[in-house]
N, C-alpha and C positions, 0 to 999 in steps of 0.2 A: 125538535123543535120546527117552529111554523117557516114555514117554506117565503121565502121573497113573492113579490107582485108580480117582480120581473120577470119572474121563473113562470110564469104562464102566458097565455096567448100563442098569438100564433108566430112571436119570436120569442127565441131562446136566448136571452141574452146572458145565462148564467154561463155557456159554453164560449161564449165572446173573451174569459180571461184567459191571460197570455197570448192572445192572437197578435201577431204582427205582420202583416200584409207585405212590410219590406225587407226584410229579413234576410232571403234568399239571392234579394240583390245586394242587400247591403254585405253580406259574407261575402260574397262574390268577387265584391270592389275590395272587401279586405283582404283575401285571400292572393289578387293581383296586387295590391300598395307592396304586402309581406314580402312577395316574392323581388318585387322592382327593390325594394329597400330596407331587408332583414334586419339590418342595424335598427331601424329607427322602432321596431315591436319589441327588441328585448332589452332585460332590466340593464343600466349601467353596469359595466365589472364591478365589482369590490376587488383588488389584488392588491394595493397598497394599504399599510398600514403609516398612518401620521399621526405623527407627534411630536414636539419640539425636542432638537436635537441631546438637550441635554439631559431629558428623561432618560435617553438609548446609554449616554456615557453613564447615569449614575448605574442604569440597571446592571452592566457590564461590571463596574466597580464591587456592586452586592454582590454578583455572582461569583467572585472569587478568582486567584488565577488557571489560568487552563493547565489540565495535567500534560506533564510530557509522557508520550506513551514512547518513544524513540528518539530520547534527547529534545531539542528544538529542531531538529527535524520534522518532529511531525506532533504534532499537538493535538488534545481532544476538539471535537467537533469539526475538525480539518479533513481535508481531501489530497492527500499527499500523494506525489508521484515518486517511485525510485525508478530509476533507468539504467542502462547499462549493455554493454555488448555480449553475447552470450559466451556462458563459461566463466563468468567473474565473479560469480557467488552469491546473485541477487536471490535466489530461490532457498540459499542458506541461512543465510542475513533474516530475510521475510518470514521465515518458519519459527525460528531464535528468536525473533519480534513476536510474534506471537505467543508463544509459549511463553514470553516473560508477563505478557499484558495477561495473559490468565491467570498466570502465578500471582502477579500483584507485585513483584519487583522489577526495579529499573536494570537493564543493561551497563554493564562498563562499556564506555568510560563516563554513562551518563548517571551513575548511581549515586552521585556525593556533587551530585552539579546545584551550585550556591545558587543560580538562577530559577531554580526548579522545588520551592519548599514543600508543593501540597505531597504528601502523602499518597503512591498509590495503593489500590485496592483492586482484589480479581474483579476481571470482567469475563464477561461470554463472548468468545472469539468464533468469528465465522472464515475459515479458512477457504477460499474456493481453488483448489490445485488442479490445475486444467496441465502441469508442466509433468510430474512422475507417477510409472505407474504404482501399485502397490506393492510388486517385488524390489524396486526401485527404494520408497520409504523404508520396508524392511531393512533393505540393506546397509543403510545410511544410519538407521539407529537401533543398531544393534553389533553385537561382538560374534564376526565371523570365527567359526571354529572349523577348520576344513570345509563342508560342503554345507554345516549346520550355521544356523543363525539363533544366538543364543542370546541371553540377558539384554532383552528389549529394556529399551529407556521406556520410563512409566510417563507420558506426559498429561497435563493437566487433565482434568472430567472437563472444565471449562472451556478446552478446547476442542471445536468440531470441525472435522476436515470433510468434503465435498468432490464429487469429483462425476465427470459428466456421465449422464445416461439420457440417451437419447436416442427414438427408433427412428428421426429423419423427417418426421411428419411434422405439418404446423395444423395446430387444432384450432378451427373454425374461430371466429372474432378477432386473430390475432394477424400483426402485419405479416412477421415474420421470426424467423430464430431467436433475434436479438429481443423484441419483443415479447415471445415467450419465457424465454431465460431472466429476463428481467425478473417478470410477476411471479415463477420459482420464484428470486433470490428474497421478493419481497415477504414472502409465504414463508419463505426458512427461519427469516430475520426475526418475522413477526411469531413463529411456531417458540424460537426457542428463546425471544428474550433478548435475542443480543444487540450489543450496541459497537460493536469492533467488527468490520468487514476486511476482510484481504483480498486480493484477485490477486492469481498468478497461472498467467497475465494477460494485459488486457486485450491481446489481438486474438484469445479463446470467445471474445463476448460476442464476437459476430463472425459470417461468414464472410464478411466484403474485407480487403483490406487496409489494416488501420494506417497504411502511410497517406493512405489520402485524409486531405485535412479534412473533408464534409464528414468521413466516417469517425474519425478521431476525434473530432469535436463533438457530434453526435453521443458517442458513448461518455464522454467527460459530464455532459449537460444530461444524461439521463441517472449517470450517480450523482450528479451533484443536487437532483431532484429527489434519489434515492435520499440521500444524505439529510436534508432538510425533514422528508418528510418521518422518518424513522429516527431521526436525531442520532444520528451513527460517526463514527471516527472512520473513515475509509482511504485504506492505503493500496495502490494500484500500480503494479511493476509492470516495468515496458521496457522496450528494447530501443537501442542506438543503431544507427546504420553502422558501415563499417567506420573504426577510427582506428586513425594512425598512433601509434602506442608513445610516440614523440611529441604530441602535442597534449595540452591541457586541454579537459574536458569542460565544455556548456553548457548553455541552454540550446544551443543549436543544434546539439548532437542530439536531442531525444526526437522517435520517429515523429512528424507530425508535430515537432515541440512549440511552432507558433499558435496553433489551435489550442495544445493543450495545455499551454503556459497560460490561457488567457482564461480557463476556468479552472484552474487546479491552487489550492492555498499555498501549499509548498512543493520543492522539487530537490531529490539530492539524488546525484550520481554515484555510481560504482564503475572506479576505474580500474582496469590492470597495474601493476607494479613490478615494476622491472627486477626488483628485488629477490624475487623467484613466484612459480606458477601458482602457488598456495597463497600468494600474497593479494589484496588487493584492497584500495582507499575510497572512501566515501566522501565525498564533499558537497556541501550546500549549494543550492544553487538560487533558489527563490525562498520567499516567505512572503505572505501577504502580510504578516505584522509588521513589517519592516524591518525585523530583525535575523539577518545572515549569521550564524554557527560562524561556519567553515568559509575559508579563502583561502589562495591561492599557497599561501602561508602558511595553511592548517589546516590541514585533512586528516582523519580520523584511519591508521592503515590498522590492519585486522590480518591471521592468519588463519586459514582455514584448516584443521585438524580432526579428528577422532578426539574427544576427551569425556571425562567428567563433568558434565552442565552443572550436574546437583550443586555441587559446590558455587557456584557464582551465583545461584537460587537462593545459598543459605537453607539449604534440605541437607538432610542425613545422606554423606557419601554414599552410592552406589559400589564405591571401588571398580565402577567397568569405565574404559573409556569408549560408551556406545551412543554420545550423540554428536553427530556431522556438525560441528560448528565454527565461528568467527570468533576468536582470539583476536581482543583489543590487544596492541602491541604500543603504538605511540601518536603522538602528533607531530606530524611532520611538514615539510613543505611538498607541494605538488610535484616540482621539480625532482626531487630526489628520486620520484619514481617513475619519470615518463622522459629522462633524458637519452636514452635509446632503446634500442627493439629487442625482445629474446635473441638470444644465441644459443645455438644448439650445441650443447655438451660436447665435446673434445678433449685431447690429452692434451690442448696448447698450454705454452705458456701462463696465460693467466689463471687458465684452468686450475693449473698445479698452483700458482701463487694465492689464490682465492682458498685451497685446499688446506694450506700453512696457517690462513686467516684465521678458519677454523680453528685448529689447534690452540693458536694464540688465544681465541675468542675462550672457547671452552676451556683452557686451562685458568682463566681470568673468573669465569663463571663459580666454576670449583672453588676458587679462595673467598666466593662470596662477594665477588664484586657483582654492582647492578649494571642495567643493562645501560644505562647514561654515564655511567662508571667507563664502562667497555668502548661504548660508541665515541666517548670523549676519548678516552687513551690512542685508542686505534685512529681517531681521525674520520669514523666514518658515522652513517646515519643509526638511528636505533632499530629499527626495522632491519636493516644490512646485519646489527649485531645479533641483534634476535635469531635470522635466519641461521647466523653462524653456531650460538651457540645451539639451536633444535635442529641443526641439520644431518645428526644420528638420526632424528627422528623418521620415520617415514609416512613421506607426504600423503595426502588425500586425491591428490589432482585438482584440477579445476574444475568443480561443479558450476551447477547454473547458478 
């Protein structure tokens, strides 16, 4: 190819291509300006999806009804909080909920919920267990014969349990323990393809105190972020500060309640029952949908005991009481369960009178009378009637 005439002579004009004598000065001015006002050099944020409101309503309508994961207390796609004092049975109920979701079966008393027509299907569940040791777990879900544990309950293969395994070091690039743990949770959820996450309990997600509003709010924001990123449904177990057994439970009893309530979709509380240490009740406190199932006049009462849970799941019975679970008793008023404190057992006239009522209730039960009939005849609550009828069974105490 012929060379340009401008490339000959004393001046090499070809070497001037791309030469910019002001570039260095201009770059320096640009760097100073960027440092002084970095926002002016950044693209506008694209964080909001703007559409006519009617389109969102129509999208929600075509998506269908949200599945009830634990009755109306916890719906599909929600971040829910279950809270209560230690020893009320929260962990027992939480693991029972996890197993029912993994099996695709609704728990009583919500298995015939007329407000939820959507049929459940089995889902992969990740259960973050920071409460129980392996030995404690085995003891709860097997039969103890002497010193041996036999006839273990067979959990669903879709239910995955995790426990803490950490050497105490914070890896490079992470802020702290919490930052590492949440990244690990994301990895586990992605690896398993899970859509359900249960955290038992929230205080183990940080090395700081969750009684601090700032800490509690930060954890819930992180959980909301994971929920939206991975399209998860999340249930968080939390504690309440010390609460008198004589007062009804409310949202102010949740540790860090004001801040947690701001970012949670649903809240329900587990309260002790005066009927007996193995009884508790569940009360719906908040729902972002605006529909609360329970009120002071309608709480779900349960009894904790070892039983054959396979019958509730519609599976073939194993013939063993090897599942420490919560058996639904009745819907009653909260006042029937908080009217007085527990009293130590003694040979007082009231205890002897109570024993007499047990005999009467058990005779009625042996004749085929229902709990409702026994309660109506004796002028007592259904949960009290249930305690009288089952009083010969050995209770399991009040687990967490």
